[in-house]
C-alpha positions as a Markdown table, in Angstrom:
| # | Residue | x | y | z |
|---|---|---|---|---|
| 1 | Met | 5.1 | -6.9 | 35.3 |
| 2 | Ala | 2.0 | -5.2 | 36.5 |
| 3 | Lys | 2.1 | -2.6 | 33.8 |
| 4 | Lys | 4.3 | -3.1 | 30.8 |
| 5 | Asp | 6.8 | -0.3 | 29.9 |
| 6 | Tyr | 6.6 | -0.7 | 26.1 |
| 7 | Arg | 9.2 | 1.8 | 25.4 |
| 8 | Ala | 11.7 | 0.0 | 27.6 |
| 9 | Leu | 10.7 | -3.3 | 26.1 |
| 10 | Ala | 11.2 | -2.0 | 22.6 |
| 11 | Glu | 14.6 | -0.5 | 23.4 |
| 12 | Ala | 15.8 | -3.7 | 25.1 |
| 13 | Ala | 14.5 | -5.8 | 22.2 |
| 14 | Val | 16.2 | -3.7 | 19.5 |
| 15 | Glu | 19.4 | -3.8 | 21.6 |
| 16 | Gly | 19.0 | -7.6 | 21.9 |
| 17 | Val | 18.9 | -8.1 | 18.2 |
| 18 | Gly | 22.1 | -6.2 | 17.7 |
| 19 | Gly | 20.9 | -2.6 | 17.7 |
| 20 | Lys | 18.9 | -0.4 | 15.3 |
| 21 | Asp | 21.5 | -0.5 | 12.5 |
| 22 | Asn | 21.3 | -4.3 | 12.5 |
| 23 | Val | 17.5 | -4.4 | 11.8 |
| 24 | Ala | 16.7 | -4.5 | 8.2 |
| 25 | Phe | 13.0 | -4.2 | 9.0 |
| 26 | Val | 10.4 | -5.3 | 11.6 |
| 27 | Met | 6.8 | -6.5 | 11.3 |
| 28 | His | 4.4 | -8.1 | 13.7 |
| 29 | Cys | 1.6 | -10.7 | 13.8 |
| 30 | Ala | -1.0 | -11.3 | 16.5 |
| 31 | Thr | 1.6 | -11.9 | 19.3 |
| 32 | Arg | 5.2 | -11.5 | 17.9 |
| 33 | Leu | 7.6 | -8.9 | 16.9 |
| 34 | Arg | 9.4 | -10.3 | 13.8 |
| 35 | Phe | 12.8 | -8.8 | 13.2 |
| 36 | Gln | 14.6 | -9.3 | 9.9 |
| 37 | Leu | 18.3 | -8.8 | 10.7 |
| 38 | Arg | 21.3 | -7.9 | 8.6 |
| 39 | Asp | 23.6 | -10.1 | 10.7 |
| 40 | Asp | 22.0 | -12.8 | 12.8 |
| 41 | Ser | 25.2 | -13.4 | 14.8 |
| 42 | Leu | 24.8 | -10.0 | 16.5 |
| 43 | Ala | 21.6 | -11.1 | 18.2 |
| 44 | Asp | 21.6 | -12.3 | 21.8 |
| 45 | Val | 18.6 | -14.7 | 22.1 |
| 46 | Glu | 19.1 | -15.3 | 25.8 |
| 47 | Ala | 19.2 | -11.6 | 26.5 |
| 48 | Leu | 16.0 | -11.2 | 24.5 |
| 49 | Lys | 14.3 | -14.0 | 26.6 |
| 50 | Ala | 15.3 | -12.2 | 29.8 |
| 51 | Ile | 13.5 | -8.9 | 28.9 |
| 52 | Pro | 10.5 | -8.3 | 31.2 |
| 53 | Gly | 7.3 | -8.8 | 29.1 |
| 54 | Val | 8.9 | -11.2 | 26.6 |
| 55 | Ile | 7.3 | -14.6 | 26.7 |
| 56 | Ser | 9.8 | -16.4 | 24.4 |
| 57 | Val | 12.0 | -16.0 | 21.3 |
| 58 | Ile | 11.9 | -18.1 | 18.2 |
| 59 | Val | 14.5 | -18.0 | 15.5 |
| 60 | Gln | 12.7 | -19.3 | 12.5 |
| 61 | Asn | 11.8 | -18.5 | 8.8 |
| 62 | Gly | 14.8 | -16.1 | 8.6 |
| 63 | Gln | 13.5 | -14.0 | 11.4 |
| 64 | His | 14.0 | -13.4 | 15.1 |
| 65 | Gln | 10.5 | -13.6 | 16.5 |
| 66 | Val | 10.0 | -12.0 | 19.9 |
| 67 | Val | 6.8 | -13.3 | 21.5 |
| 68 | Ile | 5.1 | -10.6 | 23.5 |
| 69 | Gly | 1.4 | -11.4 | 23.5 |
| 70 | Pro | -1.8 | -9.8 | 22.2 |
| 71 | Asp | -0.5 | -6.3 | 23.1 |
| 72 | Val | 2.4 | -6.7 | 20.6 |
| 73 | Ser | 1.2 | -3.7 | 18.5 |
| 74 | Lys | 2.1 | -1.3 | 21.4 |
| 75 | Ala | 5.7 | -2.6 | 21.5 |
| 76 | Tyr | 5.8 | -2.5 | 17.6 |
| 77 | Asp | 4.8 | 1.2 | 17.6 |
| 78 | Glu | 7.6 | 2.0 | 20.0 |
| 79 | Val | 10.1 | 0.1 | 17.8 |
| 80 | Leu | 9.0 | 2.1 | 14.8 |
| 81 | Ala | 9.3 | 5.3 | 16.9 |
| 82 | Met | 13.0 | 4.5 | 17.3 |
| 83 | Gly | 13.5 | 4.8 | 13.5 |
| 84 | Val | 13.4 | 1.1 | 12.6 |
| 85 | Ala | 11.9 | 0.4 | 9.2 |
| 86 | Ala | 8.6 | -1.4 | 9.0 |
| 87 | Gly | 8.3 | -4.6 | 7.1 |
| 88 | Gly | 9.3 | -4.6 | 3.4 |
| 89 | Glu | 10.5 | -0.9 | 3.5 |
| 90 | Thr | 14.2 | -1.6 | 3.0 |
| 91 | Asp | 16.2 | -1.8 | -0.2 |
| 92 | Asp | 19.4 | -2.4 | 1.6 |
| 93 | Pro | 21.8 | -4.3 | -0.8 |
| 94 | Gln | 23.5 | -6.0 | 2.1 |
| 95 | Thr | 20.2 | -7.5 | 3.3 |
| 96 | Ala | 19.4 | -8.5 | -0.2 |
| 97 | Ala | 22.7 | -10.3 | -0.6 |
| 98 | Glu | 22.2 | -12.1 | 2.8 |
| 99 | Asp | 18.7 | -13.1 | 1.8 |
| 100 | Lys | 20.2 | -15.2 | -1.0 |
| 101 | Asp | 22.2 | -17.2 | 1.6 |
| 102 | Lys | 19.0 | -18.3 | 3.4 |
| 103 | Ser | 17.4 | -21.7 | 2.7 |
| 104 | Pro | 14.6 | -21.8 | 0.2 |
| 105 | Met | 12.2 | -22.8 | 3.1 |
| 106 | Asp | 13.2 | -19.8 | 5.2 |
| 107 | Arg | 12.7 | -17.5 | 2.2 |
| 108 | Phe | 9.3 | -19.1 | 1.4 |
| 109 | Phe | 8.0 | -18.7 | 5.0 |
| 110 | Glu | 9.3 | -15.1 | 5.2 |
| 111 | Val | 7.6 | -14.1 | 1.9 |
| 112 | Val | 4.3 | -15.8 | 2.9 |
| 113 | Ser | 4.3 | -14.2 | 6.3 |
| 114 | Gly | 5.2 | -10.8 | 4.9 |
| 115 | Ile | 2.4 | -10.9 | 2.3 |
| 116 | Phe | -0.5 | -12.3 | 4.3 |
| 117 | Thr | 0.1 | -11.0 | 7.8 |
| 118 | Pro | -0.6 | -7.3 | 7.0 |
| 119 | Ala | -4.0 | -8.2 | 5.6 |
| 120 | Val | -5.2 | -10.1 | 8.6 |
| 121 | Pro | -7.0 | -7.1 | 10.3 |
| 122 | Val | -8.9 | -6.4 | 7.1 |
| 123 | Leu | -10.1 | -10.0 | 6.8 |
| 124 | Met | -10.8 | -10.3 | 10.5 |
| 125 | Ala | -13.0 | -7.2 | 10.4 |
| 126 | Ser | -14.8 | -8.1 | 7.2 |
| 127 | Gly | -15.4 | -11.7 | 8.3 |
| 128 | Met | -16.6 | -10.9 | 11.8 |
| 129 | Val | -19.0 | -8.2 | 10.5 |
| 130 | Cys | -20.5 | -10.7 | 8.1 |
| 131 | Ala | -20.8 | -13.3 | 10.9 |
| 132 | Leu | -22.5 | -10.9 | 13.2 |
| 133 | Leu | -24.9 | -9.8 | 10.6 |
| 134 | Thr | -25.8 | -13.5 | 10.0 |
| 135 | Ile | -26.6 | -13.9 | 13.7 |
| 136 | Leu | -28.7 | -10.7 | 13.8 |
| 137 | Glu | -30.6 | -12.0 | 10.8 |
| 138 | Leu | -31.2 | -15.4 | 12.3 |
| 139 | Cys | -32.4 | -13.7 | 15.6 |
| 140 | Gly | -34.8 | -11.6 | 13.6 |
| 141 | Val | -33.2 | -8.3 | 14.7 |
| 142 | Thr | -32.6 | -7.3 | 11.1 |
| 143 | Ser | -33.0 | -8.7 | 7.6 |
| 144 | Ala | -30.9 | -8.9 | 4.4 |
| 145 | Thr | -33.3 | -6.3 | 2.8 |
| 146 | Ser | -32.8 | -3.8 | 5.6 |
| 147 | Pro | -30.9 | -0.6 | 4.7 |
| 148 | Thr | -28.9 | -0.9 | 7.9 |
| 149 | Tyr | -27.9 | -4.4 | 7.0 |
| 150 | Tyr | -27.0 | -3.3 | 3.5 |
| 151 | Val | -24.7 | -0.5 | 4.9 |
| 152 | Phe | -22.8 | -2.7 | 7.3 |
| 153 | Asn | -22.6 | -5.5 | 4.8 |
| 154 | Leu | -20.5 | -3.2 | 2.7 |
| 155 | Ile | -17.7 | -3.8 | 5.1 |
| 156 | Tyr | -17.7 | -7.5 | 4.3 |
| 157 | Lys | -18.2 | -7.0 | 0.6 |
| 158 | Ala | -15.4 | -4.4 | 0.3 |
| 159 | Gly | -13.0 | -6.4 | 2.4 |
| 160 | Phe | -13.3 | -9.5 | 0.3 |
| 161 | Tyr | -14.2 | -8.2 | -3.2 |
| 162 | Tyr | -11.2 | -5.9 | -3.2 |
| 163 | Leu | -8.9 | -8.4 | -1.6 |
| 164 | Pro | -6.6 | -8.3 | -4.7 |
| 165 | Phe | -5.7 | -4.7 | -3.9 |
| 166 | Phe | -4.6 | -5.6 | -0.3 |
| 167 | Met | -2.6 | -8.5 | -1.6 |
| 168 | Ala | -1.1 | -6.5 | -4.4 |
| 169 | Tyr | 0.2 | -3.8 | -2.0 |
| 170 | Ser | 1.7 | -6.3 | 0.6 |
| 171 | Ala | 3.2 | -8.4 | -2.2 |
| 172 | Ser | 4.8 | -5.4 | -3.8 |
| 173 | Gln | 6.5 | -4.7 | -0.4 |
| 174 | Lys | 8.0 | -8.2 | -0.4 |
| 175 | Phe | 8.9 | -8.3 | -4.1 |
| 176 | Lys | 10.2 | -4.8 | -4.0 |
| 177 | Cys | 8.3 | -3.3 | -6.9 |
| 178 | Asn | 6.2 | -0.2 | -7.2 |
| 179 | Pro | 3.1 | -0.6 | -5.0 |
| 180 | Phe | 0.9 | 1.7 | -7.1 |
| 181 | Leu | 1.6 | -0.2 | -10.3 |
| 182 | Ala | 0.8 | -3.4 | -8.4 |
| 183 | Met | -2.5 | -2.0 | -7.3 |
| 184 | Leu | -3.2 | -0.8 | -10.8 |
| 185 | Leu | -2.7 | -4.4 | -11.9 |
| 186 | Ala | -5.2 | -5.4 | -9.2 |
| 187 | Gly | -7.6 | -2.7 | -10.5 |
| 188 | Val | -7.4 | -4.2 | -14.0 |
| 189 | Met | -8.2 | -7.6 | -12.5 |
| 190 | Val | -11.3 | -6.6 | -10.6 |
| 191 | His | -12.7 | -4.0 | -13.1 |
| 192 | Pro | -16.4 | -4.7 | -13.9 |
| 193 | Tyr | -15.6 | -5.1 | -17.6 |
| 194 | Leu | -13.9 | -8.4 | -16.7 |
| 195 | Val | -16.7 | -9.8 | -14.6 |
| 196 | Pro | -18.4 | -12.4 | -16.9 |
| 197 | Asp | -22.0 | -11.6 | -15.6 |
| 198 | Leu | -21.6 | -7.9 | -16.0 |
| 199 | Arg | -19.2 | -6.8 | -18.6 |
| 200 | Val | -21.5 | -7.1 | -21.7 |
| 201 | Asn | -24.0 | -4.8 | -20.1 |
| 202 | Ile | -21.7 | -1.9 | -19.0 |
| 203 | Gly | -21.3 | 1.3 | -20.9 |
| 204 | Asp | -19.4 | 1.5 | -24.1 |
| 205 | Phe | -18.3 | -2.1 | -24.0 |
| 206 | Gln | -21.7 | -3.2 | -25.1 |
| 207 | Ala | -21.4 | -1.0 | -28.2 |
| 208 | Leu | -18.4 | -3.1 | -29.3 |
| 209 | Gly | -20.7 | -5.9 | -30.3 |
| 210 | Val | -18.5 | -8.6 | -28.9 |
| 211 | Glu | -19.1 | -11.2 | -26.2 |
| 212 | Asn | -15.4 | -12.1 | -25.4 |
| 213 | Leu | -12.4 | -10.0 | -24.9 |
| 214 | Ser | -9.2 | -10.7 | -26.9 |
| 215 | Val | -5.8 | -9.3 | -27.5 |
| 216 | Phe | -4.6 | -9.4 | -31.1 |
| 217 | Gly | -7.1 | -12.2 | -31.7 |
| 218 | Ile | -6.0 | -14.2 | -28.7 |
| 219 | Pro | -9.0 | -14.8 | -26.4 |
| 220 | Val | -9.0 | -13.5 | -22.8 |
| 221 | Pro | -10.5 | -16.2 | -20.5 |
| 222 | Ala | -13.7 | -15.1 | -18.7 |
| 223 | Val | -12.5 | -15.2 | -15.1 |
| 224 | Ser | -13.6 | -13.1 | -12.1 |
| 225 | Tyr | -10.7 | -12.2 | -9.9 |
| 226 | Ala | -12.6 | -10.5 | -7.1 |
| 227 | Gln | -12.0 | -12.2 | -3.8 |
| 228 | Thr | -8.9 | -14.1 | -5.1 |
| 229 | Val | -5.4 | -14.2 | -3.7 |
| 230 | Leu | -3.0 | -16.3 | -5.7 |
| 231 | Pro | -3.5 | -14.7 | -9.1 |
| 232 | Val | -2.5 | -11.2 | -8.0 |
| 233 | Val | 0.4 | -12.5 | -5.8 |
| 234 | Leu | 1.8 | -14.4 | -8.8 |
| 235 | Gly | 1.2 | -11.4 | -11.0 |
| 236 | Val | 3.0 | -8.9 | -8.7 |
| 237 | Trp | 5.9 | -11.4 | -8.4 |
| 238 | Ile | 6.3 | -11.4 | -12.2 |
| 239 | Gln | 5.7 | -7.7 | -12.4 |
| 240 | Ser | 8.7 | -7.1 | -10.1 |
| 241 | Tyr | 11.0 | -8.6 | -12.8 |
| 242 | Val | 9.3 | -6.8 | -15.7 |
| 243 | Glu | 9.5 | -3.5 | -13.9 |
| 244 | Lys | 13.2 | -4.0 | -13.1 |
| 245 | Phe | 13.8 | -4.8 | -16.7 |
| 246 | Met | 12.0 | -1.7 | -18.0 |
| 247 | Asn | 13.8 | 0.6 | -15.5 |
| 248 | Lys | 17.0 | -0.9 | -16.7 |
| 249 | Ile | 16.6 | -0.5 | -20.5 |
| 250 | Phe | 15.1 | 3.0 | -20.6 |
| 251 | Pro | 17.4 | 6.1 | -20.2 |
| 252 | Asp | 16.8 | 8.5 | -17.4 |
| 253 | Ile | 15.2 | 11.1 | -19.6 |
| 254 | Val | 12.2 | 8.9 | -20.5 |
| 255 | Arg | 12.2 | 6.3 | -17.8 |
| 256 | Ala | 9.7 | 8.1 | -15.6 |
| 257 | Phe | 6.9 | 7.6 | -18.0 |
| 258 | Met | 8.1 | 4.8 | -20.4 |
| 259 | Ala | 9.0 | 2.2 | -17.7 |
| 260 | Pro | 5.6 | 2.1 | -16.0 |
| 261 | Thr | 3.7 | 2.4 | -19.3 |
| 262 | Cys | 5.6 | -0.5 | -20.8 |
| 263 | Thr | 5.4 | -2.5 | -17.6 |
| 264 | Met | 1.6 | -2.3 | -17.7 |
| 265 | Leu | 1.4 | -3.0 | -21.5 |
| 266 | Val | 3.3 | -6.2 | -20.9 |
| 267 | Met | 1.6 | -7.2 | -17.6 |
| 268 | Thr | -2.0 | -6.6 | -18.5 |
| 269 | Pro | -2.3 | -9.2 | -21.3 |
| 270 | Leu | 0.1 | -11.6 | -19.6 |
| 271 | Met | -1.9 | -11.4 | -16.4 |
| 272 | Leu | -5.3 | -11.8 | -18.1 |
| 273 | Met | -4.4 | -14.5 | -20.5 |
| 274 | Ala | -1.9 | -16.6 | -18.5 |
| 275 | Val | -0.9 | -15.7 | -15.0 |
| 276 | Gly | -4.4 | -15.0 | -13.7 |
| 277 | Pro | -6.0 | -18.2 | -15.0 |
| 278 | Leu | -3.0 | -20.2 | -13.8 |
| 279 | Gly | -3.4 | -18.7 | -10.3 |
| 280 | Thr | -7.1 | -19.4 | -10.3 |
| 281 | Trp | -6.4 | -23.0 | -11.4 |
| 282 | Val | -3.9 | -23.5 | -8.6 |
| 283 | Ala | -6.3 | -22.0 | -6.1 |
| 284 | Asp | -9.0 | -24.4 | -7.3 |
| 285 | Ile | -6.7 | -27.4 | -6.8 |
| 286 | Leu | -5.8 | -26.3 | -3.3 |
| 287 | Gly | -9.4 | -25.7 | -2.4 |
| 288 | Gly | -10.4 | -29.0 | -3.9 |
| 289 | Gly | -7.6 | -30.8 | -2.1 |
| 290 | Ile | -8.6 | -29.4 | 1.3 |
| 291 | Thr | -12.2 | -30.5 | 0.6 |
| 292 | Trp | -11.0 | -33.9 | -0.4 |
| 293 | Met | -9.0 | -34.3 | 2.7 |
| 294 | Gly | -12.0 | -33.3 | 4.9 |
| 295 | Asp | -14.4 | -35.5 | 3.0 |
| 296 | Thr | -12.1 | -38.5 | 2.6 |
| 297 | Leu | -10.0 | -38.6 | 5.7 |
| 298 | Gly | -12.6 | -36.9 | 7.8 |
| 299 | Gly | -11.8 | -36.5 | 11.5 |
| 300 | Phe | -8.4 | -38.2 | 11.1 |
| 301 | Ala | -7.1 | -35.3 | 9.0 |
| 302 | Val | -8.3 | -32.6 | 11.4 |
| 303 | Gly | -7.1 | -34.7 | 14.4 |
| 304 | Ile | -3.6 | -35.2 | 13.0 |
| 305 | Ile | -3.2 | -31.5 | 12.0 |
| 306 | Ala | -4.6 | -30.4 | 15.4 |
| 307 | Ala | -2.1 | -32.6 | 17.3 |
| 308 | Leu | 0.7 | -31.2 | 15.2 |
| 309 | Thr | -0.4 | -27.5 | 15.6 |
| 310 | Pro | 1.2 | -27.0 | 19.0 |
| 311 | Ile | 4.5 | -28.2 | 17.6 |
| 312 | Met | 4.2 | -25.9 | 14.5 |
| 313 | Ile | 3.4 | -22.9 | 16.7 |
| 314 | Ala | 6.3 | -23.7 | 19.1 |
| 315 | Thr | 8.7 | -23.8 | 16.2 |
| 316 | Gly | 7.2 | -20.9 | 14.3 |
| 317 | Thr | 6.4 | -22.9 | 11.2 |
| 318 | His | 2.7 | -22.3 | 11.1 |
| 319 | Ser | 2.7 | -19.2 | 8.8 |
| 320 | Phe | 1.9 | -21.4 | 5.8 |
| 321 | Ala | -1.6 | -21.9 | 7.2 |
| 322 | Phe | -3.2 | -18.5 | 6.5 |
| 323 | Pro | -3.0 | -18.5 | 2.7 |
| 324 | Ile | -4.4 | -22.1 | 2.6 |
| 325 | Ile | -7.3 | -21.1 | 4.9 |
| 326 | Leu | -8.0 | -18.0 | 2.8 |
| 327 | Thr | -7.9 | -20.0 | -0.4 |
| 328 | Ser | -10.3 | -22.6 | 1.0 |
| 329 | Ile | -12.8 | -20.0 | 2.1 |
| 330 | Met | -12.6 | -18.2 | -1.2 |
| 331 | Thr | -13.0 | -21.4 | -3.2 |
| 332 | Asn | -15.3 | -23.5 | -1.1 |
| 333 | Gly | -17.1 | -21.0 | 1.1 |
| 334 | Phe | -15.7 | -22.6 | 4.3 |
| 335 | Asp | -12.6 | -24.1 | 5.9 |
| 336 | Gln | -13.1 | -27.5 | 7.6 |
| 337 | Leu | -9.4 | -28.4 | 8.1 |
| 338 | Leu | -7.0 | -25.8 | 9.4 |
| 339 | Met | -9.2 | -23.4 | 11.4 |
| 340 | Pro | -11.0 | -26.3 | 13.2 |
| 341 | Ser | -7.5 | -27.6 | 14.0 |
| 342 | Met | -6.4 | -24.2 | 15.4 |
| 343 | Leu | -9.6 | -24.0 | 17.5 |
| 344 | Ala | -8.8 | -27.4 | 19.1 |
| 345 | Glu | -5.2 | -26.2 | 19.7 |
| 346 | Asn | -6.1 | -22.9 | 21.3 |
| 347 | Leu | -8.6 | -24.5 | 23.7 |
| 348 | Ala | -6.2 | -27.4 | 24.4 |
| 349 | Met | -3.5 | -24.9 | 25.3 |
| 350 | Ala | -6.0 | -23.2 | 27.6 |
| 351 | Gly | -6.9 | -26.5 | 29.3 |
| 352 | Ala | -3.3 | -27.5 | 29.8 |
| 353 | Ala | -2.4 | -24.1 | 31.3 |
| 354 | Met | -5.3 | -24.2 | 33.7 |
| 355 | Ala | -4.3 | -27.7 | 34.8 |
| 356 | Ile | -0.7 | -26.6 | 35.4 |
| 357 | Ala | -2.0 | -23.6 | 37.3 |
| 358 | Leu | -4.1 | -25.7 | 39.7 |
| 359 | Thr | -1.2 | -28.1 | 40.4 |
| 360 | Arg | 1.0 | -25.2 | 41.6 |
| 361 | Thr | 1.1 | -23.9 | 45.2 |
| 362 | Asp | 2.7 | -20.6 | 44.4 |
| 363 | Lys | 0.1 | -17.8 | 43.9 |
| 364 | Ala | 2.1 | -16.1 | 41.2 |
| 365 | Asp | 2.4 | -19.3 | 39.2 |
| 366 | Arg | -1.3 | -20.0 | 39.6 |
| 367 | Gly | -2.2 | -16.5 | 38.5 |
| 368 | Ala | 0.1 | -16.7 | 35.5 |
| 369 | Gly | -1.4 | -20.0 | 34.4 |
| 370 | Ser | -4.9 | -18.8 | 34.8 |
| 371 | Ser | -4.4 | -15.6 | 32.9 |
| 372 | Ala | -2.6 | -17.5 | 30.1 |
| 373 | Ser | -5.5 | -20.0 | 30.0 |
| 374 | Leu | -8.0 | -17.1 | 29.5 |
| 375 | Ser | -5.8 | -15.6 | 26.8 |
| 376 | Ala | -5.8 | -19.0 | 24.9 |
| 377 | Ile | -9.6 | -19.3 | 25.3 |
| 378 | Leu | -9.9 | -15.9 | 23.6 |
| 379 | Gly | -7.6 | -17.0 | 20.7 |
| 380 | Ile | -4.0 | -16.1 | 21.8 |
| 381 | Ser | -2.2 | -19.3 | 22.8 |
| 382 | Glu | 1.4 | -18.2 | 22.9 |
| 383 | Pro | 1.4 | -17.0 | 26.5 |
| 384 | Ala | 0.1 | -20.4 | 27.6 |
| 385 | Leu | 2.5 | -22.2 | 25.2 |
| 386 | Tyr | 5.7 | -20.4 | 26.0 |
| 387 | Gly | 4.9 | -19.2 | 29.5 |
| 388 | Val | 3.3 | -22.3 | 31.1 |
| 389 | Asn | 3.0 | -25.4 | 29.0 |
| 390 | Leu | 6.5 | -25.7 | 27.4 |
| 391 | Pro | 8.3 | -24.9 | 30.7 |
| 392 | Ser | 6.2 | -27.5 | 32.5 |
| 393 | Lys | 6.6 | -30.1 | 29.7 |
| 394 | His | 3.6 | -32.0 | 31.0 |
| 395 | Gly | 1.4 | -29.1 | 29.8 |
| 396 | Phe | 2.9 | -29.2 | 26.3 |
| 397 | Leu | 2.3 | -33.0 | 25.9 |
| 398 | Gly | -1.1 | -32.6 | 27.4 |
| 399 | Ser | -2.0 | -29.9 | 24.9 |
| 400 | Ile | -0.9 | -32.1 | 22.0 |
| 401 | Ile | -3.2 | -34.9 | 23.3 |
| 402 | Gly | -6.1 | -32.6 | 23.9 |
| 403 | Ser | -5.7 | -30.9 | 20.6 |
| 404 | Gly | -5.7 | -34.2 | 18.8 |
| 405 | Ile | -8.8 | -35.4 | 20.5 |
| 406 | Gly | -10.7 | -32.1 | 19.9 |
| 407 | Gly | -9.6 | -32.0 | 16.3 |
| 408 | Leu | -10.7 | -35.6 | 15.8 |
| 409 | Phe | -14.2 | -34.8 | 17.1 |
| 410 | Ala | -14.4 | -31.7 | 14.9 |
| 411 | Gly | -13.3 | -33.7 | 11.8 |
| 412 | Leu | -15.7 | -36.6 | 12.4 |
| 413 | Phe | -18.7 | -34.2 | 12.5 |
| 414 | Gly | -17.5 | -32.1 | 9.6 |
| 415 | Phe | -17.1 | -28.9 | 11.6 |
| 416 | Arg | -16.6 | -25.7 | 9.5 |
| 417 | Phe | -15.6 | -22.1 | 9.8 |
| 418 | Tyr | -17.3 | -19.9 | 7.2 |
| 419 | Met | -15.3 | -16.7 | 7.7 |
| 420 | Ile | -11.8 | -15.6 | 8.7 |
| 421 | Ala | -12.1 | -15.2 | 12.5 |
| 422 | Ser | -10.3 | -16.0 | 15.7 |
| 423 | Ser | -10.2 | -19.8 | 16.2 |
| 424 | Ser | -11.6 | -19.5 | 19.7 |
| 425 | Val | -14.8 | -18.7 | 21.6 |
| 426 | Val | -14.5 | -15.2 | 20.0 |
| 427 | Gly | -15.0 | -16.8 | 16.6 |
| 428 | Ile | -18.3 | -18.6 | 17.3 |
| 429 | Pro | -20.2 | -16.1 | 15.0 |
| 430 | Ala | -18.1 | -17.4 | 12.1 |
| 431 | Met | -19.5 | -20.9 | 12.7 |
| 432 | Phe | -22.9 | -19.9 | 11.3 |
| 433 | Gly | -23.4 | -21.1 | 7.7 |
| 434 | Asp | -25.2 | -23.6 | 5.5 |
| 435 | Leu | -25.1 | -26.4 | 8.1 |
| 436 | Gly | -27.1 | -24.2 | 10.5 |
| 437 | Ile | -27.1 | -24.5 | 14.3 |
| 438 | Lys | -25.8 | -28.1 | 14.1 |
| 439 | Asn | -22.4 | -26.7 | 13.0 |
| 440 | Val | -22.4 | -24.2 | 15.9 |
| 441 | Ile | -23.2 | -26.9 | 18.4 |
| 442 | Val | -20.3 | -29.1 | 17.0 |
| 443 | Gly | -18.0 | -26.1 | 17.3 |
| 444 | Cys | -18.9 | -25.4 | 20.9 |
| 445 | Leu | -18.5 | -29.1 | 21.8 |
| 446 | Thr | -15.1 | -29.0 | 20.1 |
| 447 | Ile | -14.2 | -26.1 | 22.4 |
| 448 | Val | -15.3 | -28.0 | 25.5 |
| 449 | Ile | -13.8 | -31.4 | 24.5 |
| 450 | Ser | -10.4 | -29.8 | 23.6 |
| 451 | Phe | -10.2 | -27.9 | 26.9 |
| 452 | Val | -11.4 | -30.8 | 29.1 |
| 453 | Ala | -9.3 | -33.5 | 27.3 |
| 454 | Ser | -6.1 | -31.4 | 27.6 |
| 455 | Phe | -6.9 | -30.5 | 31.2 |
| 456 | Val | -7.3 | -34.1 | 32.2 |
| 457 | Ala | -4.3 | -35.3 | 30.2 |
| 458 | Thr | -2.1 | -32.6 | 31.7 |
| 459 | Trp | -3.4 | -33.1 | 35.2 |
| 460 | Ala | -2.7 | -36.9 | 35.0 |
| 461 | Leu | 0.8 | -36.4 | 33.6 |
| 462 | Ala | 1.7 | -33.8 | 36.2 |
| 463 | Lys | 0.4 | -36.0 | 39.1 |
| 464 | Ser | 2.1 | -39.1 | 37.6 |
| 465 | Gly | 5.6 | -37.6 | 38.0 |
| 466 | Leu | 6.4 | -38.8 | 34.5 |
| 467 | Lys | 9.5 | -37.1 | 33.1 |
| 468 | Val | 8.9 | -35.5 | 29.7 |
| 469 | Lys | 11.6 | -34.2 | 27.5 |
| 470 | Val | 10.7 | -31.6 | 24.9 |
| 471 | Pro | 13.4 | -31.0 | 22.2 |
| 472 | Gly | 15.2 | -27.8 | 22.7 |
| 473 | Gln | 13.8 | -27.3 | 26.2 |
| 474 | Gly | 16.5 | -29.0 | 28.2 |
| 475 | Lys | 16.0 | -31.8 | 30.7 |
């Protein structure tokens, strides 16, 4: 439609999932409304797909995901205006009981998506500001010692240094515990007294005459938790059980102050002596594993993942990627596996959609394919995937081929992303880092190769008349 009626779209979507009373909560990512339902059987997937403005509907990870496109936030606002609860804001016992019936994999993806998706805008803003400042410094427009540079660099520093606070809040919503106690736990973790390089020089702590913290003689490992993710997520998960236990054992008359006090008295030493170091260790292993795959398997690892990415996005199973990307950047300073794969996928989707558009004679089809291609170039591939390439089938197979070729090239040349950014032409500033301009050139060539390879493959498949069957898409 020329101009979307987001109110009508939202009303139709809520009706399609069984009505407002059937929605436990709703959240959204870059392109999808994600409905968590009380009774999945009440949803009408075909009716949802028929709504003007809806690109596709995916039932995955325990959610009904309604794909709308980059303007999904406008539809989301209209859904909330109808009185539907935002993600994680429900304590409905019926929903909790039904959650237990979901498969462990569905619950895992639902939790991962619910924790990390809300923090994406913070990380995008922080990462892109840092990338832009890097470019301005390289161009001689400003310098790292400039007051202006310092002020704007605070956006990057705050976004990543205080990452445990953002993760604590979103984790508390998924684990259903007090968000302010969760953020207090994050505050303990990032307090300057705990930073190994600073704590002995700060205020009254220096007067203690000790170099290492301890609790009843048990040493507290010297670990900095700023810019970390897994430690606080694990901590809030455990805190949710401790908090429920404390609320249960204390009578009403003292619960208001005793339960939170005892929760923090238990969680603080537990977090600093066990959970935090464990989470850091796991993060280091994940980061090291990603580096090992990039160094050992090289382009083959990126090529394989890139070729599989269209399938993962089509099935809605790609939500696992973000925490791994974040862990890799926090641990290694860059990601050379998943973000390069997603860059290849986005541009391959764009190339395939453009090829399909040029093989059509109908002006509406050509326009839809061209606009979907532009959207994918800018980092949103779902319109091209669901609106053009999957229905054509040739476009979907061509995008897999092009994505694999582009990913292979990126991997062979060790291409890296240094910041959380859109895996598209918009994310070029995030390609600047320790490898210099060479890395940017490789990234730009990855963009071109993925687009061209997918375009050529899709064009050849479409002209060949080869019949392609995509699972779940009919004949």
